[in-house]
C-alpha positions as CSV (number, residue, x, y, z in Angstrom):
1,M,0.0,0.0,-0.2
2,K,1.2,3.6,-0.7
3,N,2.4,5.9,2.1
4,D,-0.6,6.8,4.2
5,T,0.3,10.4,4.6
6,T,-2.8,12.6,4.9
7,T,-2.7,15.8,2.8
8,P,-4.2,18.6,4.8
9,L,-7.6,19.8,3.9
10,Q,-7.8,23.0,1.8
11,I,-10.6,25.0,3.2
12,P,-12.6,26.5,0.3
13,D,-13.5,30.3,0.0
14,A,-16.4,30.7,2.5
15,S,-17.7,33.5,0.3
16,T,-18.5,31.3,-2.8
17,Q,-18.9,27.9,-1.3
18,D,-20.7,25.8,1.4
19,V,-17.8,25.3,3.6
20,L,-19.1,22.6,5.7
21,T,-20.3,20.6,2.6
22,E,-16.8,20.9,1.1
23,I,-15.1,19.8,4.2
24,L,-17.2,16.8,4.5
25,R,-16.8,15.9,1.0
26,D,-13.2,16.1,1.1
27,G,-13.3,13.8,4.2
28,A,-15.5,11.5,2.5
29,R,-13.1,11.2,-0.5
30,E,-10.2,10.6,1.8
31,M,-12.0,7.8,3.7
32,L,-13.4,6.2,0.7
33,G,-9.6,6.1,-0.9
34,K,-8.4,4.6,2.3
35,A,-11.2,1.9,2.6
36,I,-10.6,0.9,-1.5
37,E,-6.7,0.7,-0.8
38,A,-7.2,-1.5,2.2
39,E,-9.7,-3.7,0.4
40,V,-7.3,-4.2,-2.4
41,A,-4.3,-4.8,-0.1
42,G,-6.2,-7.4,1.7
43,Y,-7.0,-9.3,-1.6
44,I,-3.4,-9.2,-2.6
45,A,-2.2,-10.3,0.7
46,A,-4.8,-13.3,0.6
47,H,-3.3,-14.6,-2.6
48,A,0.3,-13.8,-1.8
49,H,1.2,-17.5,-1.6
50,E,-0.1,-18.3,-5.1
51,R,2.8,-18.2,-7.6
52,D,3.6,-19.3,-11.2
53,A,6.4,-21.6,-12.2
54,D,9.0,-19.1,-11.9
55,G,7.9,-18.1,-8.4
56,H,6.4,-14.8,-9.3
57,R,3.1,-13.7,-7.7
58,L,0.0,-14.2,-9.5
59,V,-1.9,-11.4,-7.9
60,V,-0.1,-7.9,-7.9
61,R,-1.0,-4.3,-7.9
62,N,-1.1,-2.7,-11.3
63,G,-1.7,1.3,-11.0
64,H,-5.0,2.9,-10.8
65,A,-7.9,3.0,-13.1
66,S,-8.9,6.4,-14.5
67,E,-10.6,8.9,-12.1
68,R,-14.4,8.8,-12.1
69,E,-17.1,10.7,-10.0
70,L,-19.5,9.0,-7.7
71,Q,-22.8,10.8,-6.9
72,T,-23.5,10.6,-3.1
73,G,-25.8,12.4,-0.6
74,L,-22.7,15.1,-0.3
75,G,-22.6,15.6,-4.3
76,A,-20.1,14.2,-6.5
77,I,-17.1,12.6,-5.0
78,P,-14.0,11.8,-7.3
79,V,-12.4,8.5,-6.9
80,K,-9.6,6.7,-8.3
81,Q,-9.7,2.8,-7.9
82,P,-6.4,0.7,-7.7
83,R,-6.1,-1.8,-10.4
84,V,-5.2,-5.5,-9.6
85,N,-3.5,-7.9,-12.1
86,D,-4.7,-11.2,-11.3
87,K,-3.1,-14.1,-13.5
88,R,-5.0,-16.7,-12.0
89,V,-7.7,-18.9,-13.8
90,D,-10.6,-21.1,-12.7
91,D,-11.2,-24.8,-13.5
92,D,-12.5,-23.8,-16.9
93,G,-9.6,-21.8,-17.8
94,N,-11.2,-18.4,-17.4
95,R,-9.2,-15.5,-15.8
96,L,-10.2,-14.5,-12.3
97,R,-10.5,-11.0,-11.6
98,F,-10.6,-8.8,-8.7
99,T,-14.1,-6.9,-8.1
100,S,-14.3,-4.4,-5.4
101,H,-17.5,-4.6,-2.9
102,I,-17.0,-1.1,-2.0
103,L,-16.9,0.4,-5.4
104,P,-18.3,-2.1,-8.1
105,P,-17.5,-1.4,-11.7
106,Y,-19.6,1.2,-13.5
107,L,-21.2,2.3,-10.2
108,R,-22.1,6.1,-10.7
109,K,-24.5,6.6,-7.8
110,T,-24.7,5.4,-4.4
111,K,-27.6,3.3,-3.4
112,S,-28.8,6.3,-0.9
113,I,-29.1,8.3,-4.0
114,E,-31.2,5.8,-5.9
115,E,-33.4,5.5,-3.0
116,L,-33.6,9.3,-2.8
117,I,-35.5,9.5,-6.0
118,P,-38.6,7.5,-5.3
119,W,-38.5,8.9,-1.5
120,L,-38.7,12.4,-3.1
121,Y,-41.4,11.6,-5.6
122,L,-43.5,9.5,-3.1
123,R,-43.6,12.2,-0.6
124,G,-44.7,15.1,-2.7
125,I,-42.0,16.4,-5.0
126,S,-43.8,16.3,-8.6
127,T,-41.7,15.4,-11.7
128,G,-41.8,19.2,-12.7
129,D,-39.9,20.1,-9.5
130,F,-37.5,17.3,-9.5
131,S,-34.4,19.3,-11.0
132,Q,-34.8,22.0,-8.5
133,A,-35.1,19.8,-5.5
134,L,-32.1,17.5,-6.6
135,G,-30.0,20.4,-7.4
136,A,-30.6,21.8,-3.9
137,L,-29.8,18.5,-2.3
138,L,-26.7,17.3,-4.4
139,G,-25.5,20.4,-6.2
140,P,-26.5,21.7,-9.9
141,E,-23.9,19.5,-11.6
142,A,-25.6,16.1,-10.4
143,P,-26.2,14.0,-13.8
144,G,-28.7,11.5,-14.6
145,L,-31.2,12.5,-12.0
146,S,-33.8,14.3,-14.2
147,A,-37.6,14.1,-13.9
148,S,-37.7,11.6,-16.5
149,T,-36.1,9.2,-14.1
150,V,-39.5,8.9,-12.1
151,V,-41.2,7.9,-15.3
152,R,-38.7,5.1,-15.8
153,L,-38.8,4.1,-12.2
154,K,-42.7,3.9,-12.1
155,Q,-42.3,1.1,-14.8
156,V,-39.9,-0.6,-12.5
157,W,-42.3,-0.4,-9.5
158,Q,-45.0,-2.0,-11.7
159,Q,-42.5,-4.9,-12.5
160,D,-41.6,-5.0,-8.6
161,H,-45.1,-5.2,-7.6
162,E,-46.0,-8.0,-10.1
163,A,-43.2,-10.2,-9.1
164,W,-43.8,-9.6,-5.2
165,S,-47.4,-10.5,-5.8
166,R,-46.3,-13.8,-7.1
167,R,-43.9,-14.8,-4.1
168,S,-44.4,-17.7,-2.0
169,L,-46.3,-17.4,1.2
170,A,-45.6,-21.2,2.3
171,D,-43.0,-20.4,5.3
172,K,-45.3,-17.5,6.6
173,R,-47.6,-17.5,9.8
174,Y,-49.4,-14.4,10.8
175,V,-51.0,-13.9,14.2
176,Y,-53.0,-10.6,13.3
177,W,-54.2,-9.0,10.2
178,W,-55.3,-5.4,9.5
179,V,-57.3,-5.1,6.4
180,D,-58.9,-2.1,4.6
181,G,-59.8,-0.7,1.3
182,I,-58.2,2.5,0.2
183,Y,-59.8,4.8,-2.4
184,F,-57.8,6.9,-4.8
185,N,-58.7,9.2,-7.9
186,I,-57.5,8.3,-11.3
187,R,-57.3,11.1,-13.7
188,L,-57.8,9.2,-16.8
189,E,-61.0,7.2,-15.3
190,E,-64.3,8.2,-14.0
191,D,-64.3,5.8,-11.2
192,R,-62.3,6.0,-8.1
193,Q,-59.9,3.0,-7.7
194,C,-60.2,0.9,-4.7
195,I,-56.8,-0.7,-3.4
196,L,-57.2,-3.6,-1.1
197,V,-54.7,-4.0,1.7
198,V,-53.8,-6.7,4.1
199,M,-50.9,-6.0,6.6
200,G,-50.0,-8.7,9.0
201,A,-48.0,-9.4,12.4
202,T,-45.7,-12.3,12.3
203,E,-45.0,-14.9,15.2
204,S,-42.0,-12.6,16.2
205,G,-44.3,-9.5,16.3
206,K,-43.1,-7.9,13.1
207,K,-45.6,-6.0,11.0
208,E,-45.3,-6.8,7.3
209,L,-47.3,-6.1,4.2
210,I,-49.1,-9.3,3.0
211,A,-51.2,-8.0,0.0
212,I,-51.8,-4.9,-1.9
213,Q,-54.3,-5.5,-4.7
214,D,-56.6,-3.5,-7.1
215,G,-60.2,-4.1,-6.3
216,F,-63.7,-3.4,-7.5
217,R,-64.6,-1.5,-4.4
218,E,-64.7,-3.6,-1.3
219,N,-67.0,-6.1,-2.2
220,E,-67.0,-9.8,-1.2
221,Q,-65.9,-11.1,-4.7
222,S,-62.7,-8.9,-4.8
223,W,-61.8,-10.0,-1.3
224,T,-62.5,-13.8,-2.0
225,E,-60.1,-13.6,-4.9
226,L,-57.4,-12.0,-2.9
227,L,-57.6,-14.5,0.0
228,L,-57.9,-17.3,-2.3
229,D,-54.6,-16.1,-4.1
230,L,-52.9,-16.0,-0.6
231,K,-53.9,-19.5,0.3
232,A,-52.8,-20.8,-3.3
233,R,-49.4,-19.2,-2.6
234,G,-48.9,-21.2,0.5
235,L,-50.7,-19.3,3.4
236,D,-52.6,-22.1,4.5
237,T,-53.5,-20.8,8.0
238,G,-55.3,-17.6,8.7
239,P,-54.8,-15.0,11.3
240,Q,-55.8,-15.6,14.9
241,L,-57.4,-12.2,14.7
242,A,-58.3,-9.8,11.8
243,V,-59.1,-6.1,12.3
244,G,-61.0,-4.1,9.9
245,D,-64.1,-2.0,9.2
246,G,-67.3,-3.6,9.4
247,A,-68.6,-2.3,6.0
248,L,-66.2,-4.5,4.3
249,G,-67.1,-7.5,2.1
250,F,-63.9,-8.9,3.8
251,W,-65.7,-10.5,6.6
252,T,-67.8,-13.1,4.5
253,A,-64.8,-13.9,2.3
254,L,-62.8,-14.4,5.5
255,R,-65.5,-16.8,6.9
256,K,-65.2,-18.7,3.4
257,V,-61.4,-19.0,3.0
258,Y,-60.1,-18.8,6.7
259,G,-63.1,-19.8,8.7
260,E,-61.3,-20.3,12.0
261,S,-60.0,-16.8,12.5
262,R,-61.6,-14.3,14.8
263,E,-63.0,-10.9,13.9
264,Q,-62.5,-7.4,15.6
265,R,-64.1,-4.4,14.2
266,C,-62.0,-1.3,14.2
267,W,-63.2,1.3,16.8
268,V,-62.1,4.3,14.7
269,H,-64.3,3.4,12.0
270,K,-67.3,2.2,14.2
271,T,-66.9,5.6,16.0
272,G,-67.2,7.7,13.0
273,N,-70.0,5.6,11.7
274,V,-72.0,6.1,14.9
275,L,-71.3,9.9,15.2
276,N,-72.5,10.4,11.7
277,K,-76.0,9.4,12.8
278,L,-76.1,11.8,15.5
279,P,-76.6,15.7,15.5
280,K,-73.3,17.6,15.6
281,G,-74.0,19.0,18.9
282,K,-74.3,15.6,20.6
283,Q,-71.2,14.3,19.1
284,A,-68.7,15.3,21.6
285,K,-70.4,13.7,24.5
286,A,-71.2,10.4,22.4
287,K,-67.6,10.2,21.4
288,S,-66.5,10.3,24.9
289,M,-68.8,7.7,25.8
290,L,-67.7,5.4,23.0
291,H,-64.2,6.0,24.2
292,D,-65.1,4.6,27.7
293,I,-66.3,1.3,26.1
294,W,-63.1,0.3,24.2
295,M,-60.8,1.8,26.9
296,A,-62.4,-0.2,29.8
297,E,-59.9,-2.5,31.7
298,T,-62.2,-5.5,31.6
299,R,-64.9,-6.9,29.4
300,Q,-67.4,-6.5,32.0
301,D,-66.7,-2.8,32.4
302,A,-67.0,-2.4,28.6
303,H,-70.4,-4.0,28.8
304,K,-71.6,-1.6,31.4
305,A,-70.2,1.4,29.3
306,F,-71.9,-0.2,26.2
307,D,-75.3,-0.5,27.9
308,L,-75.0,3.0,29.3
309,F,-74.6,4.3,25.7
310,V,-77.5,2.2,24.6
311,E,-79.8,3.5,27.3
312,S,-78.7,7.2,26.7
313,Y,-79.4,7.3,23.0
314,Q,-81.8,4.4,22.1
315,V,-85.0,6.8,22.4
316,K,-84.2,9.7,20.0
317,Y,-81.3,8.1,18.1
318,A,-81.9,4.5,17.3
319,K,-79.9,4.4,14.2
320,A,-76.9,5.4,16.0
321,V,-77.6,2.7,18.5
322,K,-78.2,0.1,15.9
323,C,-75.0,0.8,14.2
324,L,-73.1,0.1,17.3
325,T,-75.0,-2.7,18.9
326,Q,-75.0,-5.0,15.7
327,D,-71.3,-5.4,16.2
328,R,-71.2,-5.7,19.8
329,D,-69.3,-9.0,20.2
330,V,-66.8,-8.2,17.5
331,L,-66.1,-4.9,18.9
332,L,-65.0,-6.5,22.2
333,A,-63.1,-9.5,20.7
334,F,-59.8,-7.9,21.8
335,Y,-60.4,-8.6,25.3
336,D,-59.5,-12.2,24.5
337,F,-56.1,-11.3,23.7
338,P,-53.0,-10.1,25.4
339,A,-53.6,-6.9,27.0
340,E,-50.0,-5.6,25.8
341,Q,-51.5,-5.7,22.2
342,W,-54.7,-4.0,22.6
343,M,-53.5,-0.8,21.4
344,H,-52.3,-2.5,18.2
345,I,-55.4,-4.5,17.6
346,R,-58.4,-2.3,18.5
347,T,-58.2,-0.1,15.2
348,T,-56.7,-0.5,11.8
349,N,-54.4,2.5,12.6
350,P,-51.3,0.7,11.2
351,I,-52.9,1.0,7.7
352,E,-54.4,4.2,8.2
353,S,-51.3,6.0,9.4
354,T,-49.3,4.6,6.5
355,F,-51.7,5.7,3.8
356,A,-52.1,9.2,5.0
357,T,-48.8,9.8,3.4
358,V,-49.8,8.1,0.0
359,R,-53.0,10.3,0.0
360,L,-50.9,13.4,0.2
361,R,-48.8,12.1,-2.6
362,T,-51.7,11.5,-5.0
363,K,-53.2,14.7,-4.0
364,R,-49.9,16.5,-5.0
365,T,-50.1,15.0,-8.4
366,K,-53.9,15.3,-8.7
367,G,-54.2,11.4,-9.1
368,S,-52.3,9.0,-11.0
369,G,-52.8,8.6,-14.8
370,S,-54.0,4.9,-14.7
371,R,-54.9,2.4,-12.3
372,A,-51.5,0.1,-12.8
373,A,-49.4,3.5,-12.1
374,C,-51.5,4.3,-8.9
375,L,-51.2,0.6,-7.6
376,A,-47.5,0.6,-8.3
377,M,-47.0,3.9,-6.6
378,V,-49.0,2.7,-3.6
379,F,-46.9,-0.5,-3.3
380,K,-43.6,1.2,-3.5
381,L,-44.6,3.8,-0.7
382,T,-45.9,1.2,1.6
383,M,-42.7,-1.0,1.2
384,C,-40.7,1.9,2.1
385,A,-42.9,2.6,5.1
386,E,-42.7,-1.0,6.2
387,K,-39.1,-0.5,7.2
388,T,-40.1,1.9,10.1
389,W,-43.1,0.0,11.3
390,R,-42.7,-1.0,15.1
391,A,-43.1,-4.3,16.6
392,L,-46.0,-5.4,18.6
393,N,-45.9,-4.9,22.1
394,G,-45.7,-8.1,24.2
395,S,-44.4,-10.1,21.2
396,T,-43.2,-13.0,23.4
397,L,-46.9,-13.7,23.9
398,L,-47.8,-14.4,20.5
399,S,-46.6,-17.9,20.8
400,D,-49.3,-18.4,23.5
401,V,-51.9,-16.9,21.2
402,I,-51.0,-19.3,18.5
403,R,-51.2,-22.2,20.7
404,G,-54.6,-21.3,21.7
405,V,-53.8,-20.0,25.3
406,Q,-56.8,-18.3,27.0
407,F,-56.6,-14.8,28.0
408,V,-59.3,-13.2,30.0
409,D,-59.5,-9.5,30.0
410,G,-56.0,-9.5,28.3
411,I,-54.3,-11.6,31.2
412,K,-53.1,-15.2,30.3
413,E,-54.7,-17.8,32.3
414,E,-52.3,-20.1,34.2
415,A,-52.7,-23.7,33.8
416,A,-54.3,-25.5,36.7
């Protein structure tokens, strides 16, 4: 390896450049150069014992390749990679070659930059604003990052979704599901698009996206097709508990395909549906009383709060009471599951919070141009969001849930 003497940093003129960015860029160039030199030195040292008939080494240094620029989050960084002369051959007589894992051949942009493009787009930067946004982040000379990149990326996202939708689920087991139908406007079509979404919690408590599919509204047929597809790809066992809005055609489909799964109605959806049947002046008090039901410590206390709501509104607001009472049992199913997980399974918030962002994205672009483009965009955003989803509380109890251990008011019953 060459002498490791560090060249002092040249501080740029503060009047014309961002001093801190230049300092960081110089530091990054120096660190990258050292890392590549160390990688090459390690490769040569590992093969130092391999020699030809004359005793000469088969793997040696051979100068440097031409300098090239690498686009990073700090802007363009010039790099010069050492060359290796590897004279070894494999069993088929083919020359072996050194390939850097730090700086692969032809790499021009770091992975963080590749991910920056969909991140910006999906979070509200329209294609027309791309050059300005990227210029502010990477500098005005950043090549290959124009708005047209988004168009190509959307085609790739569609291919990614198609491949993902055919993946095997044979090794998967989900304890909980959250389901919903999310509507989006499509510029080139009159009807709104309904995208069916299924999220799940694995045996370890990790949340995952299970399915995201274009549906015809939220009817039974669309959900049945989706669930049958999951089963055909190896998901033989349904969840212990599925959480969703009571208006979905999902429930009839679930009973047909995964008949052993329990049902939990979403309290956020139910609260909204009940309040819509009450005068505005009555809604604040009613909302507080509904909150008392699903936040009760025990099922018995929940039933008392439930009965109080019915008694308070039955005479004048029978439709609101009926909306609530028709789902009484499935609104309180969560009491048969660990109390640590109630905050996760009383509502479909895991889906709602994720899709608040994608709704902002489609509003910014005034809707996607086609159903396929919309579905691909929603898929990509959700997969990005999945990386930040937090695990369930009390994950160690999920094995008990799977084994059918009884929980009473959220507390595990000990074996006699």
